[in-house]
One Martini backbone bead per residue (centre of mass of N, CA, C, O) as a GRO file, in nm:
protein
  264
    1MET     BB    1  -0.268   0.204   1.133
    2ASP     BB    2  -0.254   0.088   0.836
    3ILE     BB    3  -0.010  -0.008   0.623
    4LEU     BB    4  -0.235  -0.136   0.435
    5ARG     BB    5  -0.467  -0.022   0.164
    6VAL     BB    6  -0.732  -0.166  -0.034
    7GLU     BB    7  -0.944   0.011  -0.287
    8GLY     BB    8  -1.126  -0.099  -0.543
    9ILE     BB    9  -0.959  -0.275  -0.735
   10GLN     BB   10  -0.877  -0.228  -1.087
   11ALA     BB   11  -0.715  -0.450  -1.334
   12GLY     BB   12  -0.490  -0.459  -1.635
   13TYR     BB   13  -0.462  -0.548  -1.990
   14GLY     BB   14  -0.560  -0.348  -2.201
   15ASN     BB   15  -0.892  -0.474  -2.236
   16GLU     BB   16  -0.823  -0.658  -1.981
   17VAL     BB   17  -0.971  -0.769  -1.695
   18ILE     BB   18  -0.842  -0.921  -1.403
   19ILE     BB   19  -0.924  -0.724  -1.163
   20HIS     BB   20  -1.195  -0.674  -0.910
   21ASP     BB   21  -1.296  -0.526  -0.640
   22ILE     BB   22  -1.039  -0.498  -0.432
   23SER     BB   23  -1.046  -0.536  -0.078
   24PHE     BB   24  -0.809  -0.436   0.196
   25SER     BB   25  -0.637  -0.484   0.508
   26MET     BB   26  -0.305  -0.412   0.695
   27PRO     BB   27  -0.156  -0.458   0.961
   28PRO     BB   28   0.093  -0.425   1.148
   29GLY     BB   29   0.295  -0.712   1.169
   30THR     BB   30   0.193  -0.878   0.921
   31ILE     BB   31   0.120  -1.194   0.767
   32LEU     BB   32   0.020  -1.205   0.426
   33GLY     BB   33  -0.167  -1.427   0.233
   34ILE     BB   34  -0.172  -1.510  -0.117
   35ILE     BB   35  -0.422  -1.702  -0.285
   36GLY     BB   36  -0.460  -1.922  -0.570
   37PRO     BB   37  -0.509  -1.994  -0.874
   38ASN     BB   38  -0.414  -1.997  -1.167
   39GLY     BB   39  -0.523  -1.693  -1.300
   40ALA     BB   40  -0.664  -1.509  -1.060
   41GLY     BB   41  -0.460  -1.231  -1.004
   42LYS     BB   42  -0.216  -1.201  -0.811
   43THR     BB   43   0.005  -1.054  -0.970
   44THR     BB   44  -0.156  -0.812  -1.046
   45LEU     BB   45  -0.192  -0.714  -0.764
   46PHE     BB   46   0.105  -0.695  -0.693
   47ARG     BB   47   0.167  -0.474  -0.907
   48VAL     BB   48  -0.007  -0.259  -0.782
   49ILE     BB   49   0.122  -0.250  -0.498
   50SER     BB   50   0.425  -0.196  -0.635
   51LYS     BB   51   0.399   0.024  -0.881
   52LEU     BB   52   0.379  -0.148  -1.176
   53LEU     BB   53   0.066  -0.091  -1.176
   54LYS     BB   54  -0.205   0.082  -1.288
   55PRO     BB   55  -0.502   0.156  -1.185
   56ARG     BB   56  -0.831   0.199  -1.293
   57ARG     BB   57  -0.930   0.153  -0.997
   58GLY     BB   58  -0.868   0.286  -0.728
   59ARG     BB   59  -0.652   0.228  -0.422
   60VAL     BB   60  -0.332   0.271  -0.252
   61LEU     BB   61  -0.226   0.251   0.097
   62PHE     BB   62   0.047   0.388   0.284
   63ARG     BB   63  -0.014   0.502   0.574
   64GLY     BB   64  -0.251   0.684   0.410
   65ALA     BB   65  -0.085   0.696   0.140
   66ASP     BB   66  -0.100   0.753  -0.188
   67LEU     BB   67   0.084   0.592  -0.430
   68SER     BB   68   0.038   0.783  -0.671
   69GLY     BB   69   0.197   1.029  -0.505
   70MET     BB   70   0.453   0.843  -0.490
   71SER     BB   71   0.764   0.795  -0.511
   72TYR     BB   72   0.991   0.544  -0.570
   73ARG     BB   73   1.197   0.629  -0.357
   74VAL     BB   74   1.012   0.658  -0.118
   75PHE     BB   75   0.892   0.377  -0.135
   76ALA     BB   76   1.183   0.229  -0.102
   77ARG     BB   77   1.222   0.318   0.208
   78HIS     BB   78   0.955   0.119   0.300
   79VAL     BB   79   0.952  -0.078   0.040
   80SER     BB   80   0.986  -0.410  -0.067
   81VAL     BB   81   1.048  -0.591  -0.386
   82ILE     BB   82   0.972  -0.939  -0.476
   83PRO     BB   83   0.966  -1.073  -0.760
   84GLN     BB   84   0.934  -1.337  -0.980
   85LEU     BB   85   1.019  -1.185  -1.239
   86ARG     BB   86   1.361  -1.171  -1.367
   87THR     BB   87   1.634  -1.030  -1.460
   88LEU     BB   88   1.952  -1.060  -1.516
   89PRO     BB   89   2.199  -0.948  -1.352
   90PRO     BB   90   2.464  -0.799  -1.321
   91PRO     BB   91   2.823  -0.867  -1.247
   92PHE     BB   92   2.796  -0.868  -0.948
   93THR     BB   93   2.843  -0.898  -0.643
   94VAL     BB   94   2.663  -0.990  -0.381
   95GLU     BB   95   2.738  -0.751  -0.204
   96GLU     BB   96   2.688  -0.525  -0.417
   97PHE     BB   97   2.388  -0.598  -0.473
   98VAL     BB   98   2.282  -0.562  -0.186
   99SER     BB   99   2.392  -0.264  -0.149
  100LEU     BB  100   2.176  -0.121  -0.343
  101ALA     BB  101   1.956  -0.097  -0.119
  102ARG     BB  102   2.074   0.189  -0.008
  103TYR     BB  103   1.989   0.414  -0.221
  104PRO     BB  104   1.713   0.526  -0.102
  105HIS     BB  105   1.908   0.642   0.153
  106GLY     BB  106   2.165   0.787  -0.006
  107THR     BB  107   2.343   0.540  -0.102
  108ARG     BB  108   2.651   0.449  -0.230
  109LEU     BB  109   2.898   0.231  -0.293
  110SER     BB  110   3.118   0.474  -0.233
  111THR     BB  111   2.942   0.562   0.059
  112MET     BB  112   2.970   0.342   0.264
  113ASN     BB  113   2.888   0.291   0.582
  114THR     BB  114   2.876   0.132   0.869
  115GLU     BB  115   2.568   0.087   0.872
  116ASP     BB  116   2.538  -0.022   0.591
  117LYS     BB  117   2.725  -0.274   0.634
  118ARG     BB  118   2.568  -0.399   0.865
  119ILE     BB  119   2.307  -0.447   0.703
  120VAL     BB  120   2.423  -0.623   0.485
  121SER     BB  121   2.547  -0.849   0.668
  122GLU     BB  122   2.285  -0.925   0.806
  123SER     BB  123   2.132  -1.012   0.550
  124LEU     BB  124   2.323  -1.236   0.465
  125GLY     BB  125   2.301  -1.398   0.731
  126LEU     BB  126   2.001  -1.467   0.723
  127LEU     BB  127   2.054  -1.627   0.430
  128ASN     BB  128   2.327  -1.778   0.417
  129LEU     BB  129   2.567  -1.566   0.250
  130GLU     BB  130   2.855  -1.510   0.340
  131GLY     BB  131   3.006  -1.712   0.118
  132PHE     BB  132   2.899  -1.507  -0.139
  133ARG     BB  133   3.024  -1.215  -0.166
  134THR     BB  134   3.222  -1.278  -0.437
  135ARG     BB  135   3.003  -1.370  -0.601
  136ARG     BB  136   2.838  -1.390  -0.906
  137VAL     BB  137   2.516  -1.344  -0.978
  138ASN     BB  138   2.531  -1.469  -1.287
  139ALA     BB  139   2.635  -1.763  -1.141
  140LEU     BB  140   2.381  -1.845  -1.013
  141SER     BB  141   2.134  -2.006  -0.901
  142GLY     BB  142   1.803  -1.975  -0.864
  143GLY     BB  143   1.804  -2.019  -0.551
  144GLU     BB  144   2.042  -1.826  -0.480
  145LEU     BB  145   1.909  -1.568  -0.613
  146GLN     BB  146   1.661  -1.556  -0.446
  147ARG     BB  147   1.824  -1.493  -0.173
  148VAL     BB  148   1.958  -1.236  -0.275
  149TYR     BB  149   1.701  -1.069  -0.322
  150LEU     BB  150   1.603  -1.091  -0.025
  151ALA     BB  151   1.855  -0.949   0.100
  152GLN     BB  152   1.808  -0.689  -0.046
  153GLY     BB  153   1.530  -0.629   0.066
  154LEU     BB  154   1.628  -0.618   0.372
  155ALA     BB  155   1.850  -0.381   0.324
  156GLN     BB  156   1.625  -0.157   0.306
  157SER     BB  157   1.466  -0.137   0.565
  158PRO     BB  158   1.169  -0.223   0.587
  159GLU     BB  159   0.827  -0.231   0.674
  160LEU     BB  160   0.750  -0.358   0.385
  161ILE     BB  161   0.711  -0.679   0.224
  162LEU     BB  162   0.706  -0.799  -0.122
  163MET     BB  163   0.606  -1.134  -0.231
  164ASP     BB  164   0.656  -1.344  -0.521
  165GLU     BB  165   0.730  -1.643  -0.475
  166PRO     BB  166   0.997  -1.690  -0.276
  167THR     BB  167   1.016  -2.043  -0.297
  168THR     BB  168   1.116  -2.057  -0.564
  169HIS     BB  169   1.374  -2.302  -0.627
  170LEU     BB  170   1.354  -2.430  -0.349
  171ASP     BB  171   1.433  -2.602  -0.089
  172ILE     BB  172   1.318  -2.688   0.214
  173THR     BB  173   1.536  -2.543   0.373
  174HIS     BB  174   1.502  -2.250   0.236
  175LYS     BB  175   1.206  -2.209   0.274
  176ILE     BB  176   1.206  -2.213   0.580
  177ARG     BB  177   1.423  -1.996   0.628
  178ILE     BB  178   1.280  -1.758   0.498
  179LEU     BB  179   1.013  -1.777   0.672
  180ASP     BB  180   1.157  -1.756   0.941
  181VAL     BB  181   1.277  -1.473   0.896
  182ILE     BB  182   1.009  -1.321   0.859
  183SER     BB  183   0.878  -1.413   1.129
  184SER     BB  184   1.097  -1.294   1.318
  185LEU     BB  185   1.079  -0.995   1.221
  186SER     BB  186   0.784  -0.952   1.281
  187ARG     BB  187   0.809  -1.021   1.592
  188ASP     BB  188   1.079  -0.831   1.656
  189THR     BB  189   1.023  -0.553   1.444
  190GLY     BB  190   0.734  -0.535   1.273
  191LEU     BB  191   0.732  -0.669   1.006
  192SER     BB  192   0.578  -0.662   0.702
  193ALA     BB  193   0.395  -0.912   0.496
  194LEU     BB  194   0.346  -0.991   0.148
  195ILE     BB  195   0.245  -1.320   0.024
  196ILE     BB  196   0.281  -1.527  -0.244
  197LEU     BB  197   0.126  -1.856  -0.256
  198HIS     BB  198   0.106  -2.219  -0.321
  199ASP     BB  199   0.165  -2.325  -0.045
  200LEU     BB  200  -0.062  -2.418   0.193
  201ASN     BB  201   0.114  -2.507   0.430
  202LEU     BB  202   0.284  -2.252   0.450
  203THR     BB  203   0.055  -2.062   0.491
  204ALA     BB  204  -0.045  -2.193   0.754
  205ALA     BB  205   0.230  -2.167   0.925
  206TYR     BB  206   0.294  -1.826   0.861
  207CYS     BB  207   0.014  -1.693   0.849
  208ASP     BB  208  -0.219  -1.471   0.983
  209GLN     BB  209  -0.338  -1.405   0.693
  210VAL     BB  210  -0.587  -1.471   0.434
  211ILE     BB  211  -0.610  -1.448   0.074
  212MET     BB  212  -0.858  -1.535  -0.168
  213ILE     BB  213  -0.837  -1.582  -0.519
  214ARG     BB  214  -1.101  -1.550  -0.769
  215ASP     BB  215  -1.163  -1.452  -1.069
  216GLY     BB  216  -1.040  -1.151  -0.976
  217GLY     BB  217  -1.147  -1.198  -0.680
  218LEU     BB  218  -1.258  -1.183  -0.350
  219PHE     BB  219  -1.342  -1.474  -0.183
  220ALA     BB  220  -1.145  -1.467   0.091
  221ARG     BB  221  -1.106  -1.380   0.453
  222GLY     BB  222  -0.854  -1.491   0.704
  223THR     BB  223  -0.762  -1.732   0.868
  224PRO     BB  224  -0.632  -2.025   0.813
  225ALA     BB  225  -0.867  -2.183   0.953
  226GLU     BB  226  -1.099  -2.036   0.782
  227ILE     BB  227  -0.973  -2.091   0.472
  228LEU     BB  228  -0.839  -2.391   0.524
  229THR     BB  229  -1.065  -2.580   0.396
  230GLU     BB  230  -1.215  -2.828   0.236
  231ASP     BB  231  -1.436  -2.666   0.091
  232ILE     BB  232  -1.276  -2.426  -0.022
  233ILE     BB  233  -1.047  -2.578  -0.172
  234THR     BB  234  -1.214  -2.756  -0.348
  235SER     BB  235  -1.368  -2.532  -0.487
  236VAL     BB  236  -1.132  -2.348  -0.597
  237TYR     BB  237  -0.934  -2.607  -0.702
  238GLU     BB  238  -1.084  -2.869  -0.786
  239THR     BB  239  -0.963  -3.039  -0.521
  240PRO     BB  240  -0.939  -3.284  -0.327
  241VAL     BB  241  -0.926  -3.282   0.040
  242ARG     BB  242  -0.743  -3.289   0.347
  243VAL     BB  243  -0.806  -3.159   0.686
  244ASP     BB  244  -0.592  -3.089   0.953
  245VAL     BB  245  -0.432  -3.081   1.259
  246ASP     BB  246  -0.137  -2.975   1.359
  247PRO     BB  247   0.026  -3.079   1.641
  248ALA     BB  248   0.247  -2.853   1.655
  249THR     BB  249   0.090  -2.567   1.535
  250LYS     BB  250  -0.231  -2.571   1.525
  251ARG     BB  251  -0.261  -2.599   1.212
  252PRO     BB  252  -0.330  -2.655   0.917
  253GLY     BB  253  -0.337  -2.962   0.722
  254ILE     BB  254  -0.271  -3.052   0.380
  255PHE     BB  255  -0.425  -3.310   0.183
  256PHE     BB  256  -0.363  -3.459  -0.119
  257LEU     BB  257  -0.563  -3.644  -0.352
  258PRO     BB  258  -0.541  -3.894  -0.532
  259ARG     BB  259  -0.762  -4.021  -0.755
  260ALA     BB  260  -0.782  -4.306  -0.617
  261TYR     BB  261  -0.910  -4.136  -0.342
  262HIS     BB  262  -1.161  -4.039  -0.447
  263GLY     BB  263  -1.432  -4.080  -0.220
  264LYS     BB  264  -1.286  -4.203   0.060
   0.00000   0.00000   0.00000
């Protein structure tokens, strides 16, 4: 059974329809990348899948269950959501903030048991945050806070993690670390991940499947090698590129061409 199935979704805001007739499925243990130009509808789709926006048509199924009939607490026991835009959290310590992820499982900060503490510590360790335990989250940099939110998401012990631009504000070291963590968990524990990305080379390197959104609709779906071609990227992004095979990963490597090299 697919861990996630999106069927004929239409959604928008006010009188404006942003996405229309989007359908796809996601097998368990898959890393699925969603790409497309700014304004294509990626975040609107993400909000529908995350139960943050009700679709006008269609439905989203998690392991065959319609999300519209699922409570937020039950949803949070199985799915963690790492949105792109967030309000600054209250002045918890990093450890306290990450520990809040255990609440959907019936745990409060005052009743943390040994297993809860182990899961929180493991999540902090995965994101190299052990030394941040007593730091206040409202005093962190944007990149540090991004990692803390991901640690909190992992501490939920999800089957599926949804991430909207998780590498924003991060230097290359932490971009790679975050995606390495997700890739390892997918391989070793069967974690499924749906990730919106702008970096096409990171998409190529880490995603098993890719969905390309254009003008609010599903433009293409397939493996990175099938989707990240010169013709498709140039057409959708209206920017000439060169695509080669990375000799290390055997996956596509995308090279963007400055205007001076267009047509050469």
